[in-house]
C-alpha positions as CSV (number, residue, x, y, z in Angstrom):
1,M,40.8,-1.0,2.4
2,K,39.1,2.0,0.7
3,L,35.5,1.3,-0.4
4,N,34.2,3.0,-3.5
5,R,30.7,1.6,-4.0
6,M,27.7,1.5,-1.6
7,I,24.6,-0.5,-2.5
8,V,21.7,0.4,-0.3
9,I,18.7,-1.9,-0.6
10,V,15.5,-0.7,1.1
11,L,13.0,-3.3,2.0
12,D,10.1,-0.7,1.9
13,G,7.9,-1.2,5.0
14,V,10.1,-3.8,6.8
15,G,10.4,-2.9,10.5
16,A,12.3,-4.6,13.3
17,G,10.4,-3.7,16.5
18,E,8.6,-0.8,18.0
19,A,10.7,2.4,18.2
20,P,11.1,4.1,21.6
21,D,8.4,6.7,20.6
22,A,6.0,4.2,19.1
23,A,3.3,5.1,21.7
24,A,3.1,8.6,20.3
25,Y,2.1,7.1,17.0
26,G,-0.2,4.4,18.3
27,D,2.2,1.7,17.3
28,V,3.1,-0.1,20.6
29,G,3.6,-3.8,19.9
30,S,4.4,-3.3,16.2
31,N,7.2,-5.6,14.9
32,S,6.9,-6.2,11.2
33,L,9.5,-9.0,11.0
34,G,8.8,-10.6,14.4
35,N,5.0,-10.6,14.1
36,V,4.9,-11.8,10.5
37,A,7.2,-14.7,11.4
38,R,5.0,-15.7,14.3
39,A,1.8,-15.3,12.2
40,I,3.0,-17.8,9.5
41,G,4.9,-20.2,11.8
42,G,8.4,-19.1,11.1
43,L,10.4,-17.3,8.3
44,N,12.6,-19.2,5.9
45,V,15.4,-16.7,5.1
46,P,18.7,-18.7,5.4
47,N,20.8,-16.1,3.7
48,M,19.7,-13.2,6.0
49,Y,20.2,-15.6,8.9
50,E,23.8,-16.0,7.8
51,L,24.2,-12.2,7.8
52,G,22.8,-11.9,11.4
53,L,19.2,-10.9,10.9
54,G,18.2,-13.0,13.9
55,N,20.6,-11.0,16.1
56,I,18.6,-7.8,15.9
57,T,15.1,-8.9,17.0
58,A,13.3,-12.1,17.9
59,I,12.2,-13.7,14.6
60,Q,10.6,-17.2,14.6
61,G,12.6,-19.4,12.3
62,V,15.6,-17.0,12.3
63,P,17.6,-17.6,15.5
64,P,20.6,-15.5,16.6
65,N,23.7,-16.5,14.7
66,P,26.9,-16.3,16.7
67,N,28.9,-16.6,13.4
68,A,27.2,-14.0,11.4
69,K,28.9,-13.2,8.1
70,G,28.0,-9.5,8.2
71,A,27.5,-6.5,10.5
72,F,24.1,-6.2,12.0
73,G,22.0,-3.7,14.0
74,R,19.0,-1.5,13.8
75,F,18.3,2.1,12.8
76,Q,16.0,4.2,14.9
77,P,14.0,6.8,12.9
78,R,14.7,10.3,14.1
79,S,12.6,12.6,11.9
80,A,9.0,13.1,12.8
81,G,6.5,10.9,10.9
82,K,6.6,7.4,9.4
83,D,6.3,8.0,5.7
84,T,8.3,6.5,2.8
85,V,9.7,9.9,1.8
86,I,10.7,10.8,5.4
87,G,12.5,7.5,5.8
88,H,14.5,7.7,2.6
89,W,15.3,11.3,3.1
90,E,16.7,10.6,6.5
91,M,19.0,7.9,5.0
92,M,20.5,10.7,2.9
93,G,20.9,13.0,5.8
94,I,17.7,15.1,5.8
95,Y,16.2,15.7,9.2
96,L,12.5,16.7,9.5
97,P,11.6,17.8,13.1
98,V,7.9,18.3,12.0
99,A,6.1,15.6,10.2
100,F,4.5,16.2,6.8
101,P,0.8,17.3,7.1
102,T,-1.9,14.6,6.9
103,Y,-5.6,15.1,6.3
104,P,-7.9,12.6,8.1
105,N,-10.9,14.8,7.3
106,G,-10.0,15.6,3.7
107,F,-8.4,18.7,2.3
108,P,-9.6,22.2,3.4
109,P,-11.1,24.8,1.1
110,E,-7.8,26.8,1.0
111,V,-6.3,23.8,-0.8
112,L,-9.3,22.6,-2.9
113,D,-10.7,25.9,-4.0
114,P,-7.6,27.1,-5.9
115,F,-7.1,23.5,-7.3
116,R,-10.7,23.4,-8.7
117,K,-10.2,26.9,-10.2
118,A,-6.9,25.9,-11.8
119,I,-8.1,22.7,-13.4
120,G,-11.5,24.1,-14.4
121,R,-13.7,21.4,-12.9
122,D,-15.0,20.1,-9.6
123,V,-13.6,17.0,-7.8
124,L,-15.0,13.8,-6.2
125,G,-14.0,12.2,-3.0
126,N,-11.8,14.4,-0.8
127,K,-11.4,11.9,2.0
128,P,-9.0,9.2,3.2
129,A,-9.6,6.0,1.3
130,S,-8.1,2.8,0.0
131,G,-7.1,3.3,-3.6
132,T,-9.1,0.2,-4.8
133,D,-12.2,1.0,-2.6
134,I,-12.5,4.5,-3.8
135,L,-12.5,3.4,-7.5
136,K,-15.4,1.0,-6.7
137,E,-17.3,3.8,-4.9
138,L,-16.7,6.7,-7.3
139,G,-15.2,5.3,-10.5
140,V,-18.5,5.2,-12.4
141,E,-19.5,8.7,-11.3
142,H,-16.1,9.9,-12.4
143,M,-16.6,8.4,-15.9
144,Q,-20.0,10.0,-16.1
145,T,-19.0,13.5,-14.9
146,G,-15.3,13.8,-15.8
147,K,-14.5,15.0,-12.3
148,P,-11.2,13.6,-11.0
149,I,-11.2,11.7,-7.7
150,V,-9.1,13.4,-5.0
151,Y,-8.3,11.3,-1.9
152,T,-5.6,10.9,0.7
153,S,-4.6,8.2,3.2
154,A,-2.9,8.0,6.6
155,D,0.2,9.1,4.7
156,S,1.0,12.7,3.7
157,V,-0.4,12.4,0.1
158,F,-2.7,14.2,-2.3
159,Q,-3.8,11.5,-4.8
160,I,-5.7,12.1,-8.0
161,A,-7.4,9.1,-9.6
162,A,-8.6,9.4,-13.2
163,H,-9.7,6.9,-15.9
164,E,-7.2,7.1,-18.8
165,E,-9.9,7.3,-21.4
166,I,-11.7,10.1,-19.5
167,I,-8.8,12.3,-18.5
168,P,-5.7,11.5,-20.6
169,L,-2.4,10.9,-18.8
170,E,-0.8,14.1,-19.8
171,E,-3.8,16.1,-18.5
172,L,-3.7,14.1,-15.2
173,Y,0.0,14.7,-14.8
174,K,-0.6,18.4,-15.4
175,M,-3.3,18.4,-12.7
176,C,-0.8,16.8,-10.3
177,Q,1.8,19.4,-11.0
178,T,-0.9,22.1,-10.4
179,A,-1.6,20.5,-7.0
180,R,2.1,20.2,-6.2
181,D,2.4,24.0,-6.9
182,I,-0.5,24.7,-4.5
183,L,0.6,22.4,-1.8
184,Q,3.4,24.4,-0.2
185,G,4.2,25.7,3.3
186,E,1.8,24.4,5.9
187,H,0.2,22.2,3.3
188,G,3.4,20.9,1.9
189,V,2.4,17.2,1.7
190,G,5.1,14.6,1.1
191,R,3.8,13.5,-2.3
192,V,1.2,14.3,-4.9
193,I,0.4,11.0,-6.8
194,A,-1.2,10.4,-10.1
195,R,-3.4,7.3,-9.9
196,P,-4.6,6.4,-13.5
197,F,-6.9,3.5,-13.9
198,L,-8.8,1.5,-16.6
199,G,-12.0,-0.6,-16.7
200,D,-15.7,0.0,-17.3
201,S,-17.3,-1.1,-14.0
202,P,-16.5,-1.4,-10.3
203,E,-15.7,-5.0,-10.8
204,T,-13.2,-4.3,-13.6
205,F,-11.6,-1.0,-12.5
206,K,-7.8,-1.5,-12.1
207,R,-5.0,0.9,-11.5
208,T,-2.5,1.0,-14.4
209,T,1.3,1.2,-14.3
210,H,1.3,4.9,-15.2
211,R,1.4,6.1,-11.7
212,R,3.6,9.2,-11.2
213,D,4.8,10.8,-8.0
214,Y,5.4,14.5,-7.3
215,P,7.3,14.7,-4.1
216,R,8.2,17.7,-2.0
217,N,11.8,18.8,-2.3
218,P,14.2,18.7,0.7
219,E,15.1,22.0,2.3
220,Y,18.8,21.4,1.8
221,P,21.0,19.1,-0.4
222,T,20.9,15.3,0.1
223,M,24.0,13.2,0.2
224,M,23.0,12.0,-3.2
225,Q,23.3,15.5,-4.6
226,K,26.7,15.9,-2.8
227,L,27.9,12.7,-4.5
228,V,26.9,13.9,-7.9
229,A,28.5,17.3,-7.3
230,A,31.7,15.4,-6.4
231,G,31.6,13.6,-9.7
232,K,30.4,10.2,-8.4
233,D,27.6,8.0,-9.8
234,V,24.2,7.7,-8.2
235,Y,22.1,4.9,-9.6
236,S,18.5,4.6,-8.6
237,V,16.4,1.5,-8.8
238,G,12.6,1.3,-8.3
239,K,10.8,4.4,-7.1
240,I,13.9,6.2,-5.7
241,D,13.8,8.7,-8.5
242,D,10.2,9.8,-7.5
243,I,11.1,9.9,-3.8
244,F,13.9,12.4,-4.5
245,N,12.1,14.3,-7.2
246,H,14.7,13.1,-9.7
247,Q,17.4,15.1,-8.1
248,G,20.9,13.7,-7.2
249,I,20.7,10.8,-9.7
250,T,23.0,10.0,-12.6
251,K,21.2,6.9,-13.9
252,K,17.5,6.1,-13.3
253,N,16.0,2.6,-13.5
254,H,12.3,3.1,-12.7
255,V,10.9,-0.4,-12.4
256,L,7.9,-1.5,-10.3
257,T,8.0,-5.0,-8.8
258,N,10.5,-6.4,-6.3
259,K,11.7,-9.0,-8.9
260,E,12.2,-6.3,-11.6
261,S,14.2,-4.2,-9.1
262,L,16.3,-7.1,-8.0
263,D,17.0,-8.2,-11.6
264,V,18.1,-4.6,-12.5
265,T,20.3,-4.5,-9.3
266,L,22.1,-7.7,-10.5
267,Q,22.7,-6.1,-13.9
268,L,24.0,-2.8,-12.5
269,L,26.4,-4.6,-10.2
270,E,28.2,-5.8,-13.3
271,E,28.8,-2.2,-14.4
272,D,31.9,-0.2,-13.5
273,F,30.7,2.7,-11.4
274,E,31.9,4.5,-8.3
275,G,29.4,5.9,-5.9
276,L,25.9,4.8,-4.7
277,M,23.3,2.4,-5.9
278,F,20.0,3.1,-4.1
279,V,17.3,0.4,-4.5
280,N,13.7,0.3,-3.3
281,L,11.7,-2.9,-3.1
282,I,8.1,-1.6,-2.8
283,E,6.0,-4.7,-2.4
284,F,6.4,-5.3,1.3
285,D,4.6,-2.0,1.9
286,M,2.3,-1.4,-1.1
287,I,1.0,-4.9,-1.7
288,Y,1.3,-6.9,1.6
289,G,1.6,-4.5,4.5
290,H,-1.2,-2.2,3.7
291,R,-3.4,-5.2,2.9
292,N,-2.7,-7.0,6.1
293,D,-1.2,-10.0,4.3
294,P,1.5,-11.6,6.5
295,R,1.8,-14.6,4.2
296,G,2.5,-12.5,1.1
297,Y,4.9,-10.3,3.2
298,A,6.8,-13.4,4.3
299,D,6.9,-14.7,0.7
300,A,8.4,-11.4,-0.5
301,L,11.1,-11.6,2.3
302,E,11.9,-15.1,1.2
303,Q,12.0,-14.0,-2.5
304,F,14.5,-11.3,-1.6
305,D,16.6,-13.7,0.5
306,A,16.9,-16.1,-2.5
307,Y,18.6,-13.3,-4.5
308,L,21.3,-12.7,-1.9
309,P,23.7,-15.4,-3.2
310,E,23.5,-13.8,-6.7
311,I,24.2,-10.4,-5.2
312,H,27.2,-11.8,-3.4
313,K,28.6,-13.2,-6.6
314,R,28.6,-9.9,-8.3
315,L,30.2,-7.8,-5.6
316,K,33.6,-6.2,-6.2
317,P,36.3,-6.0,-3.5
318,A,35.5,-2.4,-2.6
319,D,31.7,-2.9,-2.3
320,L,29.6,-2.3,0.8
321,V,26.0,-3.5,0.7
322,I,23.5,-2.2,3.3
323,V,20.0,-3.8,3.6
324,T,17.5,-1.8,5.6
325,G,14.0,-0.4,5.7
326,D,12.4,3.0,5.7
327,H,9.6,2.4,8.3
328,G,7.4,-0.5,9.4
329,V,4.0,-1.6,8.1
330,D,3.2,-4.5,10.4
331,P,0.5,-6.5,8.5
332,T,-0.6,-8.3,11.6
333,T,-2.0,-5.2,13.3
334,P,-5.7,-4.2,13.0
335,G,-4.9,-1.1,11.0
336,T,-3.2,-0.7,7.6
337,D,-1.1,2.3,8.3
338,H,2.7,2.4,8.5
339,S,4.2,1.6,12.0
340,R,6.8,3.6,13.9
341,E,9.6,1.0,14.2
342,Y,13.3,0.4,14.2
343,V,14.4,-0.8,10.8
344,P,17.0,-3.6,10.2
345,L,20.6,-2.9,9.4
346,L,22.6,-5.6,7.6
347,A,26.0,-4.7,6.1
348,F,28.2,-7.0,4.1
349,G,30.7,-7.2,1.3
350,P,33.9,-8.9,0.4
351,N,36.0,-6.8,2.8
352,I,33.4,-6.2,5.5
353,K,34.1,-7.7,8.9
354,H,32.0,-10.6,10.1
355,G,30.0,-10.7,13.4
356,V,30.1,-6.9,14.1
357,A,27.2,-5.8,16.3
358,L,26.4,-2.2,15.3
359,G,23.7,-1.9,17.9
360,D,20.7,0.4,17.8
361,R,21.8,3.5,15.8
362,D,20.3,6.9,16.6
363,T,19.2,7.7,13.0
364,L,18.9,6.2,9.5
365,A,21.2,9.1,8.5
366,D,24.2,7.0,9.6
367,I,24.0,5.8,6.0
368,A,24.7,9.3,4.9
369,G,27.5,9.6,7.5
370,T,29.1,6.5,6.2
371,L,28.9,7.7,2.6
372,A,30.5,11.0,3.6
373,E,33.4,9.2,5.1
374,M,33.7,6.8,2.2
375,F,34.0,9.6,-0.3
376,S,35.6,12.3,1.8
377,L,32.6,14.6,1.6
378,D,31.2,17.1,4.1
379,P,28.8,15.4,6.5
380,Q,25.1,16.1,6.7
381,P,23.6,17.8,9.7
382,I,22.8,14.4,11.2
383,G,24.3,10.9,10.9
384,K,27.5,9.3,12.1
385,S,29.7,6.9,10.1
386,F,30.1,3.3,11.1
387,L,32.7,2.7,8.3
388,K,35.6,2.1,10.7
389,D,33.6,-0.4,12.7
390,I,33.0,-2.7,9.7
391,V,36.1,-2.4,7.4
C-alpha cells in the first residue's frame, strides 16, 4: 500500500543507550530511558510496550515484547555534536561533519565587540550559565544599567536575556537578529535565543513565553523543503519552526508544552493533508533532563504514552507514525548537558507490519530516506529508506 502521510513525533532529549562514540563526548554509561526507569523503580508506559519499546534497550518496567504491534529499533546519531538543531536537521537529511561551535569560556572579542557596537551598549555575563541562575545573579544589575545579559551553555547557543520592561521585546528581537548576522563562519552557532523575563527581584524573576530562536540555516535543502517544492504539506508542531528557521513549512503550530503539542497533533490528524507532520515535545529536555529530574522525566513519558490510543484512533490507512528522539539528556548523570546516545525508533500505523526489528540504524537521516521513497523524491546525501521493511 502507498503511504501519503508521515507523522514524526520527537521526544526531545529521550535517548536509548550510549552511542558507539559516547566516550568522545564524555557520555559513557548514559541511557536516558534505562537509567530513568531504574531511578524511579520502573516506567509505566503500556502503549509503548505494545509497540516494542522494551525490545530496543533494557528498561525496568518495560520488558521485551515478542508480539510488538509496531516496528522498532534505534537511530545512531551520525553528525558531530549532540544538539537539538543537529539532531532534527539530521532527521531531514542534513549531515554536519563538524559540530557547531561552543563557548565554555564565553564569547571572544571578535564576536562581542561588533555586537556591542551594533546595539550601542555594553553587555553583562558572557559565560556559560543556567538561565534561571544568571537571572538571579545579574537580573537586578541589568534592570539598573539596561545592559542585556549575554550567556551560553554547553549547547551551541548565544542567548540574550532582557527584562521586558527594560528592553522591549521588539528591541530584544532586533538584538538577536544582529547577533545572528555576526555569528557566521567559524562562529556560526546553532541558535541565537531571545530570553525575555519579568519580575522585580531575584526571587520573582521568571522567563516569559516570548522566547524566540534564530537558528543557523542548513547548507543545502532539507527534505522538508523538497516536500514543499513537490507540492506536499509540511505541518510543524512545537518548536520545529524555530529549529528550521521557518523554512520548508506550510502550516506552523508554535505551542510550548508537551500537552499543547499533543493536543494540536490530535487536531491536525483530523485534517486532510498529504506530506509530513513534524512534532517536537520539548519538556523531556528543557524541564526535566537539564534539571536532573528523573521523576518528572518519567511522568512526561507516561503522559505521552497515555496519548497514543487517541493518536491511533485518528490515523488514516495511509499513515506512518515514527516516534523518536533527537539526542539524549540523561537526568541521572551528574552533569546537565545533552548525552551522546542512540535514540528510539518506533514505527506504527494501520498498514505497518507488526514485530519488525529494524535494528540499530546508521543515522537519523533514515527518516529522510523513508520520506524520499514515500513521495518519490530525490534522496538526501545521507539516509536509507526502511519503507519496504515495514509496509
